C-alpha positions in Angstrom: -61.6 -12.9 40.6 -60.4 -15.2 42.9 -62.2 -16.2 45.9 -61.4 -15.3 49.5 -61.6 -18.3 51.7 -61.2 -17.1 55.4 -61.0 -20.3 57.5 -61.8 -18.6 61.3 -62.6 -15.4 59.5 -65.5 -14.3 62.0 -63.0 -14.2 64.9 -60.7 -11.0 66.0 -58.1 -11.5 63.2 -60.3 -12.5 60.6 -62.7 -9.5 61.0 -59.8 -7.2 61.0 -58.3 -8.8 57.7 -62.0 -8.7 56.1 -62.6 -5.3 56.6 -59.1 -4.3 55.2 -59.7 -6.4 52.2 -63.0 -4.5 51.8 -61.6 -1.1 52.4 -58.2 -0.7 51.6 -57.9 -3.6 48.8 -61.4 -3.0 47.6 -62.1 -6.5 47.2 -66.0 -7.1 46.5 -67.4 -8.7 49.5 -68.9 -11.1 47.3 -65.7 -12.4 46.6 -65.2 -13.2 50.4 -66.1 -16.3 51.9 -65.9 -16.4 55.9 -66.2 -19.8 57.2 -66.9 -20.3 60.9 -69.2 -21.6 63.6 -70.5 -18.4 64.4 -71.8 -15.9 61.6 -70.6 -12.5 63.5 -70.4 -10.5 60.5 -74.5 -10.2 60.7 -74.0 -7.8 63.3 -71.5 -5.6 61.8 -73.6 -5.8 58.5 -70.3 -6.7 56.2 -71.6 -8.0 53.1 -69.7 -10.8 52.9 -70.6 -14.7 52.1 -71.2 -17.1 55.3 -70.4 -21.0 54.9 -71.1 -23.0 58.6 -67.7 -24.1 58.8 -66.7 -26.7 61.4 -62.9 -28.0 60.8 -63.1 -30.4 63.4 -65.6 -32.4 62.1 -64.7 -31.8 58.2 -67.7 -29.6 57.5 -66.0 -27.5 55.0 -67.1 -25.5 51.6 -66.2 -26.4 48.1 -62.8 -25.1 47.5 -62.2 -24.3 44.0 -59.5 -23.0 41.7 -57.4 -20.2 42.4 -59.0 -19.8 45.6 -57.0 -17.9 48.2 -57.3 -19.6 51.7 -56.1 -18.0 54.5 -56.5 -20.5 57.7 -57.2 -18.6 61.0 -59.1 -21.5 62.9 -57.4 -22.3 66.2 -58.3 -23.2 69.7 -56.7 -20.6 71.9 -55.8 -19.7 75.3 -58.6 -17.1 75.6 -61.7 -19.2 75.4 -62.7 -21.8 78.2 -59.7 -24.5 78.4 -60.9 -27.9 80.0 -59.1 -29.3 83.2 -58.1 -32.3 81.6 -57.1 -33.9 78.5 -56.4 -30.4 77.2 -53.9 -31.5 74.6 -56.7 -33.8 72.8 -59.0 -30.6 73.2 -56.5 -28.5 71.2 -55.4 -30.8 68.6 -59.5 -31.9 67.6 -59.2 -28.2 66.1 -55.9 -27.4 65.7 -54.3 -30.5 64.3 -56.9 -32.4 63.0 -59.3 -29.6 61.6 -55.7 -28.6 59.8 -55.6 -32.0 58.4 -59.1 -32.0 57.3 -58.6 -28.6 55.4 -55.3 -29.7 53.9 -57.0 -33.2 52.2 -60.1 -30.4 51.3 -57.6 -28.5 49.3 -55.6 -30.7 47.8 -55.9 -31.3 44.0 -58.2 -28.2 43.7 -55.3 -26.2 42.5 -55.7 -23.0 44.9 -54.0 -19.9 44.1 -52.4 -20.5 47.5 -52.9 -20.6 51.5 -51.7 -18.8 54.3 -51.5 -20.5 57.5 -51.4 -18.6 60.9 -49.7 -20.7 63.5 -47.8 -19.3 66.6 -44.6 -18.2 68.2 -45.3 -20.8 71.1 -44.3 -24.0 68.6 -40.5 -22.3 69.9 -40.9 -23.0 73.7 -38.0 -21.7 75.8 -35.4 -19.0 73.7 -32.0 -20.6 73.3 -30.9 -17.3 71.8 -32.5 -13.6 71.2 -34.1 -12.7 68.7 -35.5 -16.3 68.0 -35.1 -16.9 64.5 -37.7 -18.6 62.4 -35.3 -21.5 62.5 -35.1 -21.9 65.9 -35.5 -25.3 67.2 -39.1 -26.2 68.6 -40.1 -27.6 71.8 -43.4 -26.2 72.7 -43.9 -25.5 76.4 -47.5 -26.9 76.7 -50.6 -28.3 74.9 -51.5 -25.2 72.8 -47.9 -25.1 71.4 -47.5 -29.0 70.7 -50.7 -28.5 68.6 -50.0 -25.9 66.6 -46.3 -27.8 65.8 -47.8 -30.9 65.0 -50.3 -29.0 62.4 -47.3 -26.9 61.1 -45.7 -30.4 60.5 -48.7 -31.3 58.2 -48.7 -27.6 56.7 -44.6 -28.3 55.8 -45.4 -31.1 54.3 -48.3 -29.9 51.7 -45.7 -27.0 51.3 -43.0 -29.4 50.4 -45.4 -31.0 48.1 -45.5 -27.9 45.8 -48.5 -26.0 47.4 -48.3 -22.5 47.5 -48.2 -22.0 51.3 -47.0 -19.3 53.7 -46.4 -20.2 57.5 -46.7 -16.8 59.6 -45.9 -17.2 63.6 -47.2 -14.2 65.5 -46.1 -13.0 69.1 -49.2 -12.7 71.6 -51.7 -10.6 69.0 -53.1 -7.3 70.3 -55.5 -4.7 69.4 -59.1 -3.2 70.2 -62.0 -5.5 70.9 -59.1 -8.2 72.4 -57.7 -8.2 75.8 -56.9 -12.0 76.8 -54.3 -12.5 79.4 -54.4 -8.9 79.6 -57.8 -8.0 80.9 -56.8 -8.8 84.3 -54.0 -6.1 84.0 -56.0 -3.5 82.7 -59.1 -4.2 85.4 -56.0 -3.7 88.4 -55.0 -0.7 86.7 -58.1 1.0 86.3 -59.0 0.2 89.9 -55.7 1.4 90.9 -54.8 -1.7 92.4 -51.4 -3.4 92.7 -50.1 -5.2 89.7 -48.2 -8.3 90.4 -45.0 -9.4 88.2 -43.1 -12.3 87.9 -39.5 -11.5 88.3 -38.3 -7.8 88.2 -39.7 -6.9 84.6 -36.1 -6.4 83.1 -36.8 -8.4 80.1 -38.9 -7.6 77.2 -42.2 -9.5 76.5 -43.1 -8.7 72.7 -46.4 -8.2 71.1 -47.6 -8.0 67.5 -50.9 -5.7 66.4 -53.6 -7.8 64.8 -53.8 -5.1 61.9 -49.6 -5.7 61.6 -50.9 -9.3 61.4 -53.4 -8.8 58.9 -50.7 -6.6 56.8 -47.9 -9.8 56.9 -51.1 -12.1 55.3 -51.9 -9.7 52.5 -48.5 -9.1 51.8 -48.0 -12.9 52.0 -50.3 -13.2 49.2 -48.8 -10.5 47.2 -45.7 -11.9 47.0 -47.2 -15.1 46.0 -47.1 -17.3 48.9 -43.2 -17.7 49.8 -42.9 -21.1 51.1 -41.3 -20.2 54.9 -42.3 -19.5 58.0 -42.3 -16.4 59.2 -42.0 -14.5 62.6 -44.5 -11.4 63.3 -43.4 -9.3 66.0 -43.4 -5.2 67.3 -40.1 -3.6 67.6 -39.8 -3.5 71.7 -38.7 -0.7 72.6 -39.6 -0.9 76.6 -38.9 -3.6 79.0 -41.8 -4.9 80.9 -41.4 -2.7 84.1 -41.1 0.5 82.1 -44.0 -0.8 79.7 -46.3 -1.2 82.6 -45.1 2.4 84.4 -45.1 4.4 81.4 -49.1 2.6 80.9 -50.1 3.7 84.7 -48.9 7.1 83.9 -50.9 7.6 80.6 -54.4 6.7 82.6 -53.4 8.4 85.6 -53.9 5.2 87.5 -52.3 4.7 91.2 -51.4 1.5 90.5 -47.9 0.3 91.7 -45.8 -3.1 90.6 -45.2 -5.7 92.9 -42.1 -7.6 91.7 -43.0 -11.7 93.0 -39.9 -14.2 93.0 -39.7 -16.2 89.9 -39.4 -19.8 91.4 -41.8 -19.8 93.8 -44.3 -18.2 91.6 -44.0 -20.3 89.0 -44.3 -23.3 91.2 -47.2 -22.2 92.5 -48.5 -21.4 89.3 -47.8 -24.9 88.1 -49.6 -26.3 91.0 -52.9 -24.6 90.5 -52.5 -25.3 86.8 -51.8 -29.1 87.6 -55.0 -29.2 89.7 -57.2 -27.1 87.1 -57.4 -23.6 88.7 -55.4 -22.2 86.4 -54.4 -18.3 87.1 -52.2 -18.4 84.0 -51.0 -21.5 81.6 -47.6 -22.6 81.6 -47.0 -21.3 78.1 -47.7 -18.1 79.7 -46.1 -18.2 83.3 -43.0 -20.1 82.3 -41.6 -17.6 80.0 -43.1 -14.4 81.9 -39.8 -13.3 82.9 -37.8 -14.3 80.2 -36.4 -12.0 77.2 -38.8 -13.3 74.4 -38.5 -11.3 71.2 -38.7 -13.1 67.6 -36.4 -12.2 64.7 -38.3 -10.4 62.2 -35.5 -9.5 60.0 -36.2 -12.8 57.5 -40.3 -11.3 57.0 -38.8 -8.3 55.8 -36.6 -9.2 53.5 -39.2 -12.0 51.7 -42.4 -10.2 51.9 -41.0 -6.3 53.1 -43.3 -6.4 56.1 -42.1 -4.5 59.2 -44.6 -3.8 62.2 -46.5 -0.2 62.1 -47.0 -0.6 66.1 -45.0 -0.8 69.0 -45.6 -2.7 72.3 -46.0 0.9 74.0 -48.9 1.9 71.4 -50.3 -1.1 71.8 -50.8 -1.1 75.5 -52.1 2.6 75.4 -54.4 1.9 72.6 -56.0 -1.1 74.0 -56.1 0.8 77.2 -58.2 3.7 75.2 -60.7 1.2 74.0 -61.3 0.2 77.5 -62.0 3.5 78.7 -59.3 3.4 80.8 -58.7 7.5 80.4 -55.9 7.5 77.8 -56.2 10.9 75.9 -54.5 10.0 72.2 
């Protein structure tokens, strides 16, 4: 049986994916190799193989014929970000690490590869929903590093490697709050919740569980050579969504709309000074309609999200013990 080699597999999405392929696909754990800096699977007692991996330093396992490679490793905004030389910092793993990985799998006749990219390669939306053919002009160093990596992956794709690129929106799920940590803290403590703009825009997310499903479906469909968007089906705008969450958790918080132009100017000054509250790729689109088109994803691999943004918010709030009764 083919091995599953999951690069960055000890992280948030990798852990979810590994549990799913063991419990639902009934893949023998002995055929799974988790490659990451740290082995977190020993804590959850999943009997998988672990390889201490650092793609930025070209420390990678020996790949074999028919291996299924899932590339999830990346530096992201939920980790500690340096104040200076951020592009170099992101590129060290996201771009150079991807190049190292591709060089290692060339000529090994692997079964195929899934590359988890990001919607941040698009930049400002020129049309809604954002199709997977939308122009790419990233707003910050993370998106730029992922776009450079995508270009390397696309070259391998054109050279015949069975390879699918997935571009998820903001990935949410139990165990990872990221940018939402301050939001949940404010609501749980009945504090005023500031929002950029009036909140009439739609800001899409996607469940980690849905991301794992997309990876599995891409593999089952023999690694279609495409770039596919992943996102929920938005039902409520930002204001409606937050108000519903506040009611669900029985909080006394209220929303406080901030003027977009002035707020973004202030946030940009803080970011340039190295005292980032939010990063440009986060605050520049905070008041924009931002919805990726998932129709091609459905037609290609028959994927559609199980979770709405509303359910993602409330389920994460419940996971944080904010009093939601689901």
